[in-house]
PyMOL commands that place a pseudoatom at each C-alpha (Angstrom):
pseudoatom trace, name=CA, resn=UNK, resi=1, chain=A, elem=C, hetatm=0, pos=[14.994, -3.827, -14.385]
pseudoatom trace, name=CA, resn=UNK, resi=2, chain=A, elem=C, hetatm=0, pos=[14.520, -0.377, -12.821]
pseudoatom trace, name=CA, resn=UNK, resi=3, chain=A, elem=C, hetatm=0, pos=[13.522, 1.357, -16.043]
pseudoatom trace, name=CA, resn=UNK, resi=4, chain=A, elem=C, hetatm=0, pos=[11.818, 4.644, -15.257]
pseudoatom trace, name=CA, resn=UNK, resi=5, chain=A, elem=C, hetatm=0, pos=[8.129, 4.874, -16.194]
pseudoatom trace, name=CA, resn=UNK, resi=6, chain=A, elem=C, hetatm=0, pos=[8.150, 1.190, -17.217]
pseudoatom trace, name=CA, resn=UNK, resi=7, chain=A, elem=C, hetatm=0, pos=[8.797, -0.582, -13.899]
pseudoatom trace, name=CA, resn=UNK, resi=8, chain=A, elem=C, hetatm=0, pos=[5.779, -0.194, -11.565]
pseudoatom trace, name=CA, resn=UNK, resi=9, chain=A, elem=C, hetatm=0, pos=[7.916, -0.985, -8.493]
pseudoatom trace, name=CA, resn=UNK, resi=10, chain=A, elem=C, hetatm=0, pos=[9.706, 2.333, -8.791]
pseudoatom trace, name=CA, resn=UNK, resi=11, chain=A, elem=C, hetatm=0, pos=[6.687, 4.449, -8.006]
pseudoatom trace, name=CA, resn=UNK, resi=12, chain=A, elem=C, hetatm=0, pos=[4.764, 2.768, -5.186]
pseudoatom trace, name=CA, resn=UNK, resi=13, chain=A, elem=C, hetatm=0, pos=[4.718, 5.870, -3.004]
pseudoatom trace, name=CA, resn=UNK, resi=14, chain=A, elem=C, hetatm=0, pos=[6.395, 8.718, -4.931]
pseudoatom trace, name=CA, resn=UNK, resi=15, chain=A, elem=C, hetatm=0, pos=[4.777, 11.292, -2.626]
pseudoatom trace, name=CA, resn=UNK, resi=16, chain=A, elem=C, hetatm=0, pos=[6.678, 9.730, 0.317]
pseudoatom trace, name=CA, resn=UNK, resi=17, chain=A, elem=C, hetatm=0, pos=[9.778, 8.042, -1.107]
pseudoatom trace, name=CA, resn=UNK, resi=18, chain=A, elem=C, hetatm=0, pos=[11.967, 8.737, -4.112]
pseudoatom trace, name=CA, resn=UNK, resi=19, chain=A, elem=C, hetatm=0, pos=[13.593, 5.440, -5.033]
pseudoatom trace, name=CA, resn=UNK, resi=20, chain=A, elem=C, hetatm=0, pos=[14.570, 6.233, -8.633]
pseudoatom trace, name=CA, resn=UNK, resi=21, chain=A, elem=C, hetatm=0, pos=[15.682, 9.295, -10.595]
pseudoatom trace, name=CA, resn=UNK, resi=22, chain=A, elem=C, hetatm=0, pos=[12.530, 9.041, -12.743]
pseudoatom trace, name=CA, resn=UNK, resi=23, chain=A, elem=C, hetatm=0, pos=[10.488, 10.137, -9.714]
pseudoatom trace, name=CA, resn=UNK, resi=24, chain=A, elem=C, hetatm=0, pos=[10.354, 13.912, -9.467]
pseudoatom trace, name=CA, resn=UNK, resi=25, chain=A, elem=C, hetatm=0, pos=[12.125, 15.193, -6.333]
pseudoatom trace, name=CA, resn=UNK, resi=26, chain=A, elem=C, hetatm=0, pos=[9.846, 16.750, -3.703]
pseudoatom trace, name=CA, resn=UNK, resi=27, chain=A, elem=C, hetatm=0, pos=[10.636, 18.584, -0.492]
pseudoatom trace, name=CA, resn=UNK, resi=28, chain=A, elem=C, hetatm=0, pos=[9.437, 15.649, 1.657]
pseudoatom trace, name=CA, resn=UNK, resi=29, chain=A, elem=C, hetatm=0, pos=[12.074, 13.358, 0.049]
pseudoatom trace, name=CA, resn=UNK, resi=30, chain=A, elem=C, hetatm=0, pos=[14.774, 15.235, 1.990]
pseudoatom trace, name=CA, resn=UNK, resi=31, chain=A, elem=C, hetatm=0, pos=[13.953, 13.262, 5.155]
pseudoatom trace, name=CA, resn=UNK, resi=32, chain=A, elem=C, hetatm=0, pos=[13.217, 9.884, 3.549]
pseudoatom trace, name=CA, resn=UNK, resi=33, chain=A, elem=C, hetatm=0, pos=[16.384, 8.291, 4.987]
pseudoatom trace, name=CA, resn=UNK, resi=34, chain=A, elem=C, hetatm=0, pos=[15.373, 8.888, 8.612]
pseudoatom trace, name=CA, resn=UNK, resi=35, chain=A, elem=C, hetatm=0, pos=[14.437, 5.822, 10.649]
pseudoatom trace, name=CA, resn=UNK, resi=36, chain=A, elem=C, hetatm=0, pos=[11.055, 7.219, 11.607]
pseudoatom trace, name=CA, resn=UNK, resi=37, chain=A, elem=C, hetatm=0, pos=[10.159, 7.913, 7.951]
pseudoatom trace, name=CA, resn=UNK, resi=38, chain=A, elem=C, hetatm=0, pos=[11.295, 4.439, 6.872]
pseudoatom trace, name=CA, resn=UNK, resi=39, chain=A, elem=C, hetatm=0, pos=[9.230, 2.736, 9.576]
pseudoatom trace, name=CA, resn=UNK, resi=40, chain=A, elem=C, hetatm=0, pos=[6.184, 4.905, 8.830]
pseudoatom trace, name=CA, resn=UNK, resi=41, chain=A, elem=C, hetatm=0, pos=[6.347, 4.220, 5.110]
pseudoatom trace, name=CA, resn=UNK, resi=42, chain=A, elem=C, hetatm=0, pos=[6.919, 0.475, 5.522]
pseudoatom trace, name=CA, resn=UNK, resi=43, chain=A, elem=C, hetatm=0, pos=[4.240, 0.205, 8.198]
pseudoatom trace, name=CA, resn=UNK, resi=44, chain=A, elem=C, hetatm=0, pos=[1.643, 1.373, 5.711]
pseudoatom trace, name=CA, resn=UNK, resi=45, chain=A, elem=C, hetatm=0, pos=[3.245, 0.368, 2.409]
pseudoatom trace, name=CA, resn=UNK, resi=46, chain=A, elem=C, hetatm=0, pos=[1.616, -3.011, 1.860]
pseudoatom trace, name=CA, resn=UNK, resi=47, chain=A, elem=C, hetatm=0, pos=[-1.464, -2.615, 4.015]
pseudoatom trace, name=CA, resn=UNK, resi=48, chain=A, elem=C, hetatm=0, pos=[-2.832, 0.729, 2.896]
pseudoatom trace, name=CA, resn=UNK, resi=49, chain=A, elem=C, hetatm=0, pos=[-0.649, 1.550, -0.063]
pseudoatom trace, name=CA, resn=UNK, resi=50, chain=A, elem=C, hetatm=0, pos=[-0.486, -1.593, -2.160]
pseudoatom trace, name=CA, resn=UNK, resi=51, chain=A, elem=C, hetatm=0, pos=[-3.634, -3.356, -1.026]
pseudoatom trace, name=CA, resn=UNK, resi=52, chain=A, elem=C, hetatm=0, pos=[-5.990, -0.393, -0.898]
pseudoatom trace, name=CA, resn=UNK, resi=53, chain=A, elem=C, hetatm=0, pos=[-4.806, 2.871, -2.511]
pseudoatom trace, name=CA, resn=UNK, resi=54, chain=A, elem=C, hetatm=0, pos=[-2.888, 1.456, -5.483]
pseudoatom trace, name=CA, resn=UNK, resi=55, chain=A, elem=C, hetatm=0, pos=[-5.710, -0.981, -5.979]
pseudoatom trace, name=CA, resn=UNK, resi=56, chain=A, elem=C, hetatm=0, pos=[-8.330, 1.785, -6.144]
pseudoatom trace, name=CA, resn=UNK, resi=57, chain=A, elem=C, hetatm=0, pos=[-6.148, 3.762, -8.563]
pseudoatom trace, name=CA, resn=UNK, resi=58, chain=A, elem=C, hetatm=0, pos=[-5.560, 0.681, -10.752]
pseudoatom trace, name=CA, resn=UNK, resi=59, chain=A, elem=C, hetatm=0, pos=[-9.281, -0.087, -10.989]
pseudoatom trace, name=CA, resn=UNK, resi=60, chain=A, elem=C, hetatm=0, pos=[-10.129, 3.547, -11.708]
pseudoatom trace, name=CA, resn=UNK, resi=61, chain=A, elem=C, hetatm=0, pos=[-7.425, 4.028, -14.367]
pseudoatom trace, name=CA, resn=UNK, resi=62, chain=A, elem=C, hetatm=0, pos=[-7.375, 0.426, -15.642]
pseudoatom trace, name=CA, resn=UNK, resi=63, chain=A, elem=C, hetatm=0, pos=[-3.589, 0.454, -15.222]
pseudoatom trace, name=CA, resn=UNK, resi=64, chain=A, elem=C, hetatm=0, pos=[-1.246, -0.325, -12.344]
pseudoatom trace, name=CA, resn=UNK, resi=65, chain=A, elem=C, hetatm=0, pos=[1.088, 2.583, -11.478]
pseudoatom trace, name=CA, resn=UNK, resi=66, chain=A, elem=C, hetatm=0, pos=[0.394, 3.962, -14.966]
pseudoatom trace, name=CA, resn=UNK, resi=67, chain=A, elem=C, hetatm=0, pos=[2.566, 1.154, -16.389]
pseudoatom trace, name=CA, resn=UNK, resi=68, chain=A, elem=C, hetatm=0, pos=[0.745, -2.177, -16.463]
pseudoatom trace, name=CA, resn=UNK, resi=69, chain=A, elem=C, hetatm=0, pos=[-2.633, -2.129, -18.162]
pseudoatom trace, name=CA, resn=UNK, resi=70, chain=A, elem=C, hetatm=0, pos=[-5.637, -3.928, -16.682]
pseudoatom trace, name=CA, resn=UNK, resi=71, chain=A, elem=C, hetatm=0, pos=[-8.372, -5.346, -18.874]
pseudoatom trace, name=CA, resn=UNK, resi=72, chain=A, elem=C, hetatm=0, pos=[-12.027, -4.425, -18.510]
pseudoatom trace, name=CA, resn=UNK, resi=73, chain=A, elem=C, hetatm=0, pos=[-13.505, -5.515, -15.178]
pseudoatom trace, name=CA, resn=UNK, resi=74, chain=A, elem=C, hetatm=0, pos=[-16.926, -7.186, -15.163]
pseudoatom trace, name=CA, resn=UNK, resi=75, chain=A, elem=C, hetatm=0, pos=[-19.486, -6.269, -12.511]
pseudoatom trace, name=CA, resn=UNK, resi=76, chain=A, elem=C, hetatm=0, pos=[-19.245, -9.655, -10.780]
pseudoatom trace, name=CA, resn=UNK, resi=77, chain=A, elem=C, hetatm=0, pos=[-15.463, -9.517, -10.742]
pseudoatom trace, name=CA, resn=UNK, resi=78, chain=A, elem=C, hetatm=0, pos=[-15.587, -6.011, -9.286]
pseudoatom trace, name=CA, resn=UNK, resi=79, chain=A, elem=C, hetatm=0, pos=[-18.086, -7.088, -6.612]
pseudoatom trace, name=CA, resn=UNK, resi=80, chain=A, elem=C, hetatm=0, pos=[-15.923, -10.052, -5.553]
pseudoatom trace, name=CA, resn=UNK, resi=81, chain=A, elem=C, hetatm=0, pos=[-12.841, -7.824, -5.607]
pseudoatom trace, name=CA, resn=UNK, resi=82, chain=A, elem=C, hetatm=0, pos=[-14.460, -5.158, -3.403]
pseudoatom trace, name=CA, resn=UNK, resi=83, chain=A, elem=C, hetatm=0, pos=[-15.757, -7.790, -0.974]
pseudoatom trace, name=CA, resn=UNK, resi=84, chain=A, elem=C, hetatm=0, pos=[-12.244, -9.209, -0.716]
pseudoatom trace, name=CA, resn=UNK, resi=85, chain=A, elem=C, hetatm=0, pos=[-10.811, -5.809, 0.099]
pseudoatom trace, name=CA, resn=UNK, resi=86, chain=A, elem=C, hetatm=0, pos=[-13.489, -5.178, 2.734]
pseudoatom trace, name=CA, resn=UNK, resi=87, chain=A, elem=C, hetatm=0, pos=[-12.720, -8.575, 4.310]
pseudoatom trace, name=CA, resn=UNK, resi=88, chain=A, elem=C, hetatm=0, pos=[-9.013, -7.743, 4.256]
pseudoatom trace, name=CA, resn=UNK, resi=89, chain=A, elem=C, hetatm=0, pos=[-9.574, -4.405, 6.028]
pseudoatom trace, name=CA, resn=UNK, resi=90, chain=A, elem=C, hetatm=0, pos=[-11.902, -5.950, 8.572]
pseudoatom trace, name=CA, resn=UNK, resi=91, chain=A, elem=C, hetatm=0, pos=[-9.564, -8.835, 9.433]
pseudoatom trace, name=CA, resn=UNK, resi=92, chain=A, elem=C, hetatm=0, pos=[-6.323, -6.872, 9.540]
pseudoatom trace, name=CA, resn=UNK, resi=93, chain=A, elem=C, hetatm=0, pos=[-7.475, -3.526, 10.930]
pseudoatom trace, name=CA, resn=UNK, resi=94, chain=A, elem=C, hetatm=0, pos=[-10.875, -3.777, 12.663]
pseudoatom trace, name=CA, resn=UNK, resi=95, chain=A, elem=C, hetatm=0, pos=[-10.911, -7.311, 14.093]
pseudoatom trace, name=CA, resn=UNK, resi=96, chain=A, elem=C, hetatm=0, pos=[-8.090, -6.775, 16.636]
pseudoatom trace, name=CA, resn=UNK, resi=97, chain=A, elem=C, hetatm=0, pos=[-10.048, -3.842, 18.094]
pseudoatom trace, name=CA, resn=UNK, resi=98, chain=A, elem=C, hetatm=0, pos=[-13.161, -6.017, 18.349]
pseudoatom trace, name=CA, resn=UNK, resi=99, chain=A, elem=C, hetatm=0, pos=[-11.508, -9.163, 19.702]
pseudoatom trace, name=CA, resn=UNK, resi=100, chain=A, elem=C, hetatm=0, pos=[-8.853, -7.837, 22.081]
pseudoatom trace, name=CA, resn=UNK, resi=101, chain=A, elem=C, hetatm=0, pos=[-9.499, -6.259, 25.474]
pseudoatom trace, name=CA, resn=UNK, resi=102, chain=A, elem=C, hetatm=0, pos=[-6.721, -3.666, 25.299]
pseudoatom trace, name=CA, resn=UNK, resi=103, chain=A, elem=C, hetatm=0, pos=[-6.465, -0.770, 22.849]
pseudoatom trace, name=CA, resn=UNK, resi=104, chain=A, elem=C, hetatm=0, pos=[-2.657, -1.060, 22.707]
pseudoatom trace, name=CA, resn=UNK, resi=105, chain=A, elem=C, hetatm=0, pos=[-2.784, -4.806, 22.080]
pseudoatom trace, name=CA, resn=UNK, resi=106, chain=A, elem=C, hetatm=0, pos=[-5.155, -4.120, 19.212]
pseudoatom trace, name=CA, resn=UNK, resi=107, chain=A, elem=C, hetatm=0, pos=[-2.834, -1.459, 17.793]
pseudoatom trace, name=CA, resn=UNK, resi=108, chain=A, elem=C, hetatm=0, pos=[0.096, -3.881, 17.962]
pseudoatom trace, name=CA, resn=UNK, resi=109, chain=A, elem=C, hetatm=0, pos=[-1.860, -6.794, 16.427]
pseudoatom trace, name=CA, resn=UNK, resi=110, chain=A, elem=C, hetatm=0, pos=[-3.146, -4.477, 13.701]
pseudoatom trace, name=CA, resn=UNK, resi=111, chain=A, elem=C, hetatm=0, pos=[0.089, -2.619, 12.823]
pseudoatom trace, name=CA, resn=UNK, resi=112, chain=A, elem=C, hetatm=0, pos=[3.001, -4.970, 13.501]
pseudoatom trace, name=CA, resn=UNK, resi=113, chain=A, elem=C, hetatm=0, pos=[2.012, -7.832, 11.128]
pseudoatom trace, name=CA, resn=UNK, resi=114, chain=A, elem=C, hetatm=0, pos=[1.473, -5.347, 8.305]
pseudoatom trace, name=CA, resn=UNK, resi=115, chain=A, elem=C, hetatm=0, pos=[4.770, -3.675, 9.075]
pseudoatom trace, name=CA, resn=UNK, resi=116, chain=A, elem=C, hetatm=0, pos=[6.668, -6.981, 9.078]
pseudoatom trace, name=CA, resn=UNK, resi=117, chain=A, elem=C, hetatm=0, pos=[4.970, -8.062, 5.847]
pseudoatom trace, name=CA, resn=UNK, resi=118, chain=A, elem=C, hetatm=0, pos=[5.789, -4.723, 4.218]
pseudoatom trace, name=CA, resn=UNK, resi=119, chain=A, elem=C, hetatm=0, pos=[9.453, -4.985, 5.186]
pseudoatom trace, name=CA, resn=UNK, resi=120, chain=A, elem=C, hetatm=0, pos=[9.653, -8.557, 3.873]
pseudoatom trace, name=CA, resn=UNK, resi=121, chain=A, elem=C, hetatm=0, pos=[7.910, -7.554, 0.663]
for i in range(1, 121): cmd.bond("trace and resi %d" % i, "trace and resi %d" % (i + 1))
show_as sticks, trace
zoom trace
């Protein structure tokens, strides 16, 4: 659809990537086509961006990317939601550093699956 200010997929990381004309141009967008910027953005896009930061913003504003509204959240739903996010962070980020004997193996097992998932997303 790609309708500015109506399609939440157009503004996942406007501070890093400008993917539609409705996103205001910033100085950092000048290098968004470089391979290193693309890998950096997609390495963190789903793991930190969509699953954590956008989620916190959505819960705080009761809307996703200022486009899709979210109904009121009960205390029990919020508790289960927060526990799920904590479990996600522990399993995808912390657990490799606990379970593996090498720092670099842990970095790879923590970053690469999130990067591949982000690129497939």
